[in-house]
N, C-alpha and C positions, 0 to 999 in steps of 0.2 A: 822482160823489158816491155814497158807500155808502148802500145802502138801510137806513133805520131800522126797527127791530123793536119792537113794543109787545106787552105782556102785560096781561091783565085781573087787577086786584087785587080779590079777593073781600071783603077787609076794608073797603077804602075805596070799593069799587064804582066804581072808575075805571080807565082804561087808563094804564099807566105805561110809560115808555120802558125797553127792556131793553138792558142793557149786558153784553157778553161780555168776560171778562178774558183775559189771555194764556194762562193754563193751560188754560182751556176750549178756546181756539182750537187750542192745541197738541195736546190730546187728540183733538179732532175731526179734525185733519189726519192724525194717526197712525191713527185708526180708518178714515179714508177710504183711506189707503194700504194698510192691511192688507186691507180688503175688496176693493179693486181688484186687489191682488196675488194674493189667494186666487182670485178669479174668473179672472184671467188664467192662473194656473198650472193651474186646473181645465180651462180650455179647451185649453191646450197638451197636457196629459196625455191628454185625450179625443181630440184630433187625432192624437197619436202612437199611441194605442192602436188607433184605428179606421183610420187612414190611413197611419201609419208615417212615418219620416223620408224625405227624398228618396233617400238612399242605400238605405234598406230597400225603398222602392218600386221602385228600379232592380233591386235584387237579386231582389225578388219577381217582376218581369217576366222576368228571366233564368231563374229557377227554373221559372216556368210554361212558358217556351219549351222548356227542357230536358226537362220532364215530357212535353210534347207530342211532342218528338222521340223520347223513350224509348217512348212509347205507339205511335208509328208504327213504330219499330224492332221492337217486340214483335210487332206485327201482321205485319210482313214475315218475321220469324223463324218465326212460326206457319205462314205460307203456304209458306215454304221447307221446313219440316219435313213438311208435308202432301204437297207435291209429291215430296219425296225418299222419303217412305213409299210413295207410289204407284209410283214407279220401282222401289223395292226389291221391292214385291209383284209387279209384272209380271216383273221379272228372275228371281225365284225360281220363280214359278208358271207362267210362259208361256215366256220365252226359254230358260231352262235346261232346262225340260221338253222343248221342241222339239228341242234339241240334245243331249239325254241327258247333261246335266251336273248334278253335285250342287249343291243350293242352298248359299249361303254361310251358315255358322253365325251365329246372332244375336250370339254372343260377339265375333265379328270385326266384324260390322256396327255394333254399339253401342259398340265400344271408343272411349274418349276419350283425352285427353292425361293422362299421369300426373304426380303431384307436386303437393303443396299449395303449394309455393313459387312455382309459376307465377303465382299471383294475389296474392302477398304485397305487391307494390308498389301494389295497389289497395285495401288495407285501411287502417283508421284514419281514414276520412272519414265524414261524416254519411250519405252514400248509398252506402257501400262495398258493402253487401249487394246492392243493385240492380245496380251496375256489375259485380260479380263474377258474378252470375247471368247477365247478358247475355253476358259474356265466355265463360263455360262453355258456354252454348248455341251461341255462334258456333263455338267449338272443336269441339263435338260434330258440328255440321253439316259443318264443314270436313273432319273425319276421315271421316265417313260418305260425303261426296262423293268423297273420294279412293278409298275402298273401292269405291264404285259405279263410278267411272271405270275402275278396274282390271278390275272385273267385265265392263263393257261391252267393254273391249279383248279380254278372253277370249272373250266371246260372239261378237264380230266374227270372231276367229280360228276359232272353232268353226263359224260360218256359212260361212266360206271353205272350211274342211275338209269341211263337210257336202256342199257342192257337189262337191268332189273325191271324197268317199266315194260319193255317189250315182252318179257317173260310173264309179267303180272297181268297185263291187259287181257280180258277174255277174248279168245281167238279161235275157239273150236266149238263144235256142237257138243252139248252135254250128253247126247245119245248117239251111238254109232249108227251110220246109215243102214247097216245090215240088220239092225234090231228095230229100226223105225218103221212103223206102219205108214204114218203120214204126219205132217204138221197140220193139226186139226184147227188151230186158230192162231191168228197173227196179232201183232201189236196194233193197237188203235181202237176205234169205237166198234164194239161187237154186241151181239144180242146175248143177254144173260139167260142161260137155260132154265133157271129157276123162276126168275121174276119177269121174264119175257119183256124186258126193256133194254134199250141200248145203253151200254155202259162202256167206259174206257177200259180196255184190257191192257194192262201194263207189261205184259210179257208175251211169250210164245208157248203154245201147248204142243208138246210132242206126244203123239199117241203111240203106245207100245204096250206089250203084255206086262202084267204084274211080275215083278222080279227082275225086269230088265235093268242092267247096270247103268248108273248115272255117273258121269265123269265131271270133275271140276274143270272149268274152262280156262283157268289161269292160275299162276302161283299166288298164294295168299295165306291167310290165317282164318280158321273157322271162328266166326264171331258169335254165332248162335246155333244151337241145335234144339229145336222146339218140337215137342210132341203135342198134337192137338187133334180133337175130333171135329173141330169147327173150321170155318173159313178155308184157309189154304192147307189145313191138315198138318201133317208132319213136315217140317221145313228146316232147311239148312241155309244159313246166310254166311257167305265167305267175303271177307274184306281183303281186297287185292292191293290196297294202297293206291296212291296217286288219284284218289277220289273215286275209285271203282269198287263196286260191290256186286255180287251175283246172288240170286235167290233161287232155290230148288225146292219145289213144294209138291204136296200130295204123295210123299214118299211112303213106301211100305216098310223100309228098313234104313237104319243109319250105319255107316261104316267109319265114321270119324267122331271125335269128341270136341267139345267147345275148347278153343285155345290151341288146337292142333294146327301145325303148319302143313300145308298141302302143296303139291306140285301139279302143274297143268297135266291133264290126262289121268290123274289118280282117281280111282273109283271111290266115291264118297257115300253112295247110297243106292237104293233100288226103287224103281217106279212102283207106284201103288195108286190107290183111289181114296186116300184118307181125306177127311174134311168135306167141304162142299164140292163134290165131284160127281159127274155122271158116268164116268168110265175110267179105266186105268190110263193115266197120262202123267207127264211131267210139266208142271207150270214153271217156266224159266224166265227170270228177269235179269236185266242188266241195269244197274243204277250208276249214274255219274253225278257226283256231288249230291247224293240223296234224291236225285230226280230220275224217273224211269226214262230209258232211251231204247230205241228199237234194237232188239238182240240180233236181228237179221244182219245188221251192219258189222257184227262181230264174228261172223262165220267164215271169214276170208281164208282161213287155213284149211277148210274142209270143202269148199265149193269152187267149181270152175266159174269163169265169168258168165257162161250161158246159164248154169244152174242158179247163180245169184240173181240174174235178170229175171228168170222165171219165178223165183220165190218172191221177188219184189212185186212182180205183177200179180201173183196170187194174193199177196198180203193186202192189196188194195181192194179186193173183192169182199163185200160184206158177208159175214158168216156168224155162226153161233159158237160160243166158247164151250168148253167142257167143265168150266167151273164158274 
């Protein structure tokens, strides 16, 4: 049974029963629907605005995940760039300095991949700029790693050649100290014993008895074995590579053949007095790029610092050669 409604009549001062006609009922129903619909639409819009649709929420989670992965990738790229920079710094300022190699120009180290079309397929999207930037950084790192890899290959070859060079450079006396009478003449301007004029003496004369063993001063290959009764007499020339050659003259005997490979400290001949010579001795030369250099500077394996200083002092005193 519907609930009856009464209203107070101020004229009659009594309560009277209130009747609602169909128009009023219709207007009330319409008003109710409009109010309810408006509230519902408001709640839906607020929910979409603050929380998004299910599809949007899924997309947002995916975007958040991609952003996290991009941030992680960026951190890794920065770490790789820093490590690569440290490698390049050590390469140019330590390794290449040790092995006497020129540093790699920055224009080569920093070179990237050319052509704007390389990243064309990545453009036209919402986050294209971010993707292209990451791709460019990866390409730069890949290019620099390739250059650094080639540089390390070169340094490795230099290291192997450095060991070979250290074994090849003349570094000992050709005559043992126990067999040596004296160094009778040094490198520089000296008096010629035959012509009595000052001439440039291109080596060092080691005075020792005939038959004293002569040793090669560095690894190399015998370039020439020459027998002569004139000039420097019987002579051996050894090519050590790296621009170095040594000459052993006035020998009484040979112990090697032309083309033979020799090792530092190997006996190659014996002291004599062949050619233009006043007494038994070894005339010894060191040549760098076919120019004579002072052999005294290459005795560092056999001399103490004090002996070296004394020999340098003696070499500055004018004297007469034995050849």
